[in-house]
C-alpha positions in Angstrom: 72.5 155.3 46.2 71.8 158.2 43.9 74.4 160.9 43.5 74.1 164.4 42.1 72.5 167.8 42.9 69.2 167.0 41.2 68.9 163.6 42.9 69.5 165.0 46.3 68.2 168.5 45.9 66.3 168.7 49.2 69.4 167.9 51.2 71.7 170.1 49.1 69.4 173.0 49.9 69.3 172.1 53.6 73.1 172.2 53.6 73.2 175.5 51.8 70.7 176.9 54.4 72.9 175.6 57.2 76.0 177.3 55.8 74.1 180.5 55.3 73.3 180.5 59.0 77.0 179.5 59.7 78.1 182.6 57.8 75.6 184.8 59.6 77.0 183.6 63.0 80.5 184.6 62.2 79.3 187.7 60.3 77.7 189.2 63.4 81.1 189.5 65.0 82.8 191.2 62.1 81.5 194.8 61.9 80.3 196.1 65.3 82.8 194.3 67.6 86.1 195.5 66.0 84.8 199.0 65.2 83.7 199.6 68.8 86.5 197.6 70.5 87.8 200.8 72.0 84.6 202.6 73.1 82.5 199.6 74.0 84.9 196.8 75.2 87.8 198.8 76.6 90.6 198.1 74.1 93.2 201.0 74.4 93.7 203.0 71.2 96.8 201.8 69.3 96.8 198.3 70.9 97.1 196.5 67.6 98.0 193.1 69.1 95.2 193.3 71.6 92.7 194.2 68.9 93.9 191.2 66.8 93.7 188.9 69.8 90.2 187.7 69.2 91.0 186.8 65.6 94.2 185.0 66.7 92.1 182.9 69.2 89.5 182.2 66.5 92.0 181.1 63.9 93.9 178.7 66.1 90.7 177.2 67.6 89.0 176.9 64.3 92.0 175.3 62.6 92.2 172.6 65.2 88.5 172.0 65.1 88.6 171.6 61.4 91.2 168.9 61.9 89.1 167.2 64.6 85.9 167.5 62.6 87.2 165.7 59.6 88.4 162.7 61.7 85.4 162.7 63.9 82.9 162.8 61.0 84.3 159.5 59.7 83.5 157.9 63.1 80.2 159.4 64.3 78.9 160.9 61.1 78.5 164.4 59.6 75.1 165.2 61.2 76.3 164.6 64.8 79.3 166.8 64.3 77.1 169.5 62.9 74.7 169.4 65.9 77.6 169.5 68.4 78.9 172.6 66.6 75.6 174.4 67.0 75.2 173.5 70.6 78.6 175.0 71.4 77.5 178.3 69.8 74.4 178.9 72.0 76.3 181.0 74.7 78.0 183.3 72.2 75.3 186.1 72.1 75.1 186.1 75.9 78.9 186.4 76.3 78.9 189.5 74.0 75.9 191.0 75.7 77.3 190.7 79.2 81.0 191.4 78.3 82.8 193.5 80.9 86.1 193.4 79.1 87.8 192.4 75.9 88.6 189.0 77.4 84.9 188.1 77.2 85.0 188.8 73.5 88.0 186.6 73.1 86.1 183.8 75.0 83.1 184.2 72.8 85.4 184.0 69.8 86.9 180.8 71.0 83.4 179.3 71.1 82.8 180.8 67.6 86.0 179.0 66.4 84.7 175.7 67.7 81.3 176.3 66.1 82.7 177.3 62.7 85.2 174.5 62.6 82.6 171.9 63.2 79.6 173.3 61.3 81.1 174.8 58.1 83.3 171.7 57.6 80.3 169.4 57.8 78.1 171.4 55.4 80.9 171.1 52.8 81.7 167.5 53.4 78.1 166.4 53.5 77.4 168.2 50.2 80.4 166.5 48.6 79.2 163.1 49.8 75.9 163.3 47.9 77.0 164.9 44.6 79.0 163.8 41.7 82.7 164.3 41.0 82.1 166.5 38.0 79.9 168.8 40.2 82.5 169.5 43.0 83.5 173.0 41.8 79.8 174.0 41.6 78.9 172.4 44.9 81.8 174.1 46.8 81.1 177.3 45.0 77.4 177.2 46.1 78.5 176.3 49.7 80.9 179.2 49.9 78.5 181.5 48.1 75.8 180.8 50.7 78.3 181.1 53.6 79.8 184.4 52.6 76.6 186.0 51.5 75.5 185.1 55.1 78.6 186.8 56.4 77.9 189.9 54.4 74.2 190.1 55.3 75.0 189.8 59.0 77.6 192.5 58.7 75.1 194.9 57.2 72.2 193.9 59.4 74.2 194.1 62.7 75.5 197.5 61.7 71.9 198.8 61.6 70.8 196.8 64.6 73.6 198.3 66.7 72.6 201.8 65.6 69.0 201.2 66.5 69.1 198.9 69.6 72.7 199.5 70.8 75.6 197.2 70.0 75.1 194.6 72.7 71.3 194.2 72.3 71.5 194.2 68.5 74.1 191.4 68.6 72.1 189.5 71.3 68.9 189.3 69.4 70.4 188.7 66.0 72.7 186.0 67.3 70.0 184.2 69.3 67.7 184.1 66.3 70.3 182.8 63.9 71.9 180.1 66.2 68.5 179.0 67.5 67.1 178.5 64.0 70.2 176.7 62.8 70.2 174.2 65.7 66.5 173.4 65.2 67.0 172.8 61.5 70.1 170.6 62.0 68.2 168.4 64.4 65.0 168.1 62.4 65.8 168.4 58.7 69.5 167.3 58.0 70.1 163.7 56.9 73.3 161.8 57.7 75.4 161.5 54.5 78.2 159.1 55.7 76.5 156.1 53.9 76.9 157.9 50.6 80.7 158.3 51.2 81.0 154.6 52.2 79.1 153.5 49.0 81.3 155.7 46.8 84.4 154.2 48.3 83.2 150.7 47.6 82.4 151.6 44.1 85.9 153.0 43.5 87.4 149.9 45.1 85.5 147.4 43.0 85.4 149.1 39.6 88.4 151.5 39.3 88.9 150.8 35.6 85.3 151.7 34.8 85.5 155.2 36.1 84.9 157.9 33.5 87.0 160.2 35.6 90.5 159.1 36.8 91.7 161.4 39.5 95.5 161.7 40.2 95.3 160.4 43.7 98.5 160.5 45.9 100.5 157.2 45.7 101.3 154.9 48.5 98.5 155.9 50.9 96.7 153.4 53.1 93.1 152.7 52.5 92.4 153.8 56.0 95.3 156.1 56.8 96.2 157.0 60.3 96.0 160.6 61.6 99.8 161.0 61.4 99.9 159.6 57.9 97.1 162.0 56.7 98.8 165.0 58.3 102.1 164.2 56.7 100.5 163.6 53.3 98.6 166.9 53.3 101.3 169.0 54.9 104.5 168.0 53.0 104.6 164.6 51.5 102.4 165.3 48.5 103.7 168.6 47.0 100.3 169.4 45.4 98.5 169.1 48.7 101.2 171.1 50.5 100.9 173.9 47.9 97.1 174.0 48.3 97.4 174.1 52.1 100.0 176.9 52.2 97.8 178.9 49.8 94.8 178.3 52.0 96.7 179.5 55.1 98.0 182.7 53.5 94.7 183.7 51.9 93.2 183.8 55.4 95.5 186.7 56.1 93.1 188.7 54.0 90.1 187.7 56.0 91.9 188.3 59.3 92.7 191.8 58.0 89.1 192.4 56.9 87.8 191.2 60.2 90.2 192.9 62.7 91.5 196.0 60.9 89.2 197.0 58.1 86.4 198.2 60.4 89.0 199.9 62.7 90.7 201.6 59.8 87.4 202.8 58.3 86.2 203.9 61.7 89.3 206.0 62.0 88.5 207.6 58.6 85.1 208.7 60.0 82.9 206.1 58.4 79.6 205.2 60.3 78.8 201.7 61.5 76.2 201.1 58.7 78.8 202.6 56.2 81.5 200.2 57.5 79.0 197.4 57.2 78.3 198.2 53.5 82.0 198.6 52.5 83.0 195.3 54.3 79.7 193.9 52.9 80.8 194.7 49.3 83.8 192.4 49.9 81.6 189.7 51.2 78.8 190.0 48.6 81.3 190.1 45.8 83.2 187.1 47.2 80.0 185.2 47.9 78.1 186.1 44.7 81.0 185.5 42.3 81.7 182.0 43.8 78.3 181.0 42.3 80.1 181.3 39.0 83.8 180.7 39.7 83.1 177.3 41.3 81.2 176.2 38.2 83.8 177.7 35.9 86.5 175.6 37.5 84.5 172.5 36.5 85.0 173.5 32.9 88.4 175.3 32.7 90.2 173.8 35.7 91.2 174.9 39.2 94.9 175.7 39.0 95.0 179.0 37.1 91.9 180.4 38.8 93.6 179.7 42.2 96.9 181.3 41.4 95.4 184.4 39.7 92.9 184.7 42.4 95.7 185.0 45.0 97.3 187.8 43.0 94.1 189.7 42.3 92.9 189.5 45.9 96.3 190.8 47.1 96.0 193.7 44.7 92.6 194.6 46.1 94.1 194.7 49.6 97.0 196.9 48.6 94.6 199.4 46.8 92.3 200.0 49.8 94.6 202.3 51.8 96.0 204.1 48.7 92.8 206.2 48.2 90.0 207.8 50.0 86.2 207.9 49.9 83.5 205.3 49.9 83.7 204.7 46.1 87.4 203.9 46.3 87.1 201.7 49.3 84.1 199.9 47.9 85.9 199.3 44.6 89.0 198.0 46.4 86.8 195.7 48.5 85.1 194.4 45.3 88.5 193.6 43.7 89.7 191.7 46.8 86.3 189.9 46.9 86.6 188.8 43.3 90.1 187.5 43.8 88.9 185.6 46.8 86.0 184.1 44.8 88.4 182.8 42.2 90.5 180.9 44.7 88.4 180.1 47.7 86.0 177.4 46.4 88.6 176.0 44.0 91.4 175.4 46.5 88.9 173.2 48.4 87.7 171.6 45.1 91.3 170.8 44.2 91.8 169.0 47.5 88.6 167.0 46.9 89.7 166.1 43.4 92.7 164.2 44.5 91.5 162.8 47.8 90.1 159.3 47.9 86.4 159.0 49.1 87.6 156.9 52.1 89.7 159.7 53.5 88.2 162.8 51.8 86.7 164.2 55.0 90.1 163.9 56.7 91.9 165.6 53.8 89.4 168.4 53.7 89.6 168.7 57.5 93.4 169.0 57.4 93.4 171.4 54.5 90.9 173.5 56.5 93.1 173.2 59.6 96.0 174.8 57.7 93.7 177.3 56.0 92.0 178.6 59.1 95.2 178.5 61.1 95.9 181.4 58.7 93.5 183.5 60.8 95.7 183.2 63.8 99.1 183.4 62.0 97.8 186.2 59.8 96.4 188.2 62.7 99.7 187.8 64.6 101.6 189.0 61.5 99.4 191.9 60.7 99.3 192.9 64.4 103.1 192.9 64.5 103.3 194.7 61.1 101.0 197.5 62.4 102.8 197.7 65.7 106.3 197.9 64.0 105.0 200.4 61.4 103.0 202.4 63.9 99.9 202.5 61.7 97.2 200.2 60.5 98.3 200.7 56.8 101.4 198.6 57.5 99.2 195.5 58.0 97.8 196.0 54.5 101.2 195.9 52.9 102.2 192.8 54.9 99.1 190.9 53.6 99.5 192.0 50.0 103.1 190.8 49.8 102.2 187.5 51.5 99.5 186.9 48.9 101.8 187.7 46.0 104.5 185.2 47.2 102.0 182.5 48.2 100.4 182.7 44.7 103.8 182.2 43.2 104.5 179.1 45.3 101.1 177.6 44.4 101.7 178.3 40.7 105.1 176.6 40.8 104.3 173.6 43.0 100.7 172.9 42.1 99.1 171.4 39.1 95.7 171.0 37.5 93.7 168.5 39.6 90.5 168.2 37.7 90.4 164.6 36.6 88.8 165.3 33.2 91.5 167.9 32.4 94.5 166.1 33.9 93.6 162.5 34.4 95.7 159.7 35.9 97.6 157.7 33.3 
């Protein structure tokens, strides 16, 4: 079988289109819903934990589904898991449209968590299956670029759609179009990539000394590790994997803040829905667009320093946002946070892929994504508690900024360069 972006260009583009639509699906819930939680969905003013509840539900569900998706994909294939993920998403726009209370939004977000855990995991895993080891940073960068550009586009478009059609109708028609198109394309155009992963595993097994690249795989791991063995390996047994997983978990505190509290904070400052969409969109566009370059850059200069400095820069952007006033200040702060996220986001995943054997790569990515997206839930709990204890939304910003600073320090200390060309196995 042929590997590489050029050799599999049609399928790589299909996976990028899929993840663009995945990003649009989550993006439609990130501007209008939290901004109008009080007026449209009955959330009492000052109910910080209730406002964070839908992000908490999303994070815990998506984290678990990432874990399940990785294991399931090695049994029934990537394409089947992708299709299941889109079928689960079909009721989401209807739940939002007919919502009579915030509980309906939480229920819709639970389905969204299932959808995102299954679909986004599979677009990334499938793309890694069919490309070369020296293209992983680029491939994951392209994947995350497409996904978060989709998030940003949806945030802006739904802001305008809500203003023109009303919040419920705008989300209904946008969501139905995006989810319907994605389901149809997944069924008709996406190819199963599991055979590529199997072939790569056999090649590594039969000719390990001939490899041009010698990854520093964890030692003493079974060829077909059990779920318990994989979970222990990723979570604490291998210090490098544990460092990557904790960084992934904490960086999701930022996205929980952007989702749950940025729109509410900006709405309190008198910013319109389209204005909120653009400020949050700057974060998403910067994150998405810069990943096109930062993923490829990590293939040349390595992952480790980009990851650690990305944590610190992103935390600085979060801290800056409530320190000033006006669209220019908020937009610049959002751009700084987005740039930091672009430095770390694709390269944490690429680092995991670097040191995971092909036979259990999907499981490793799934468990990393389990911990990473659990950060939505844990982060939303933390920032909700911080805002409640501090009595103001700004307290949540300080909580997240400090967490990013400390987590980046742990990653820098415990982690190492994982690129096999820059730090090969002996």
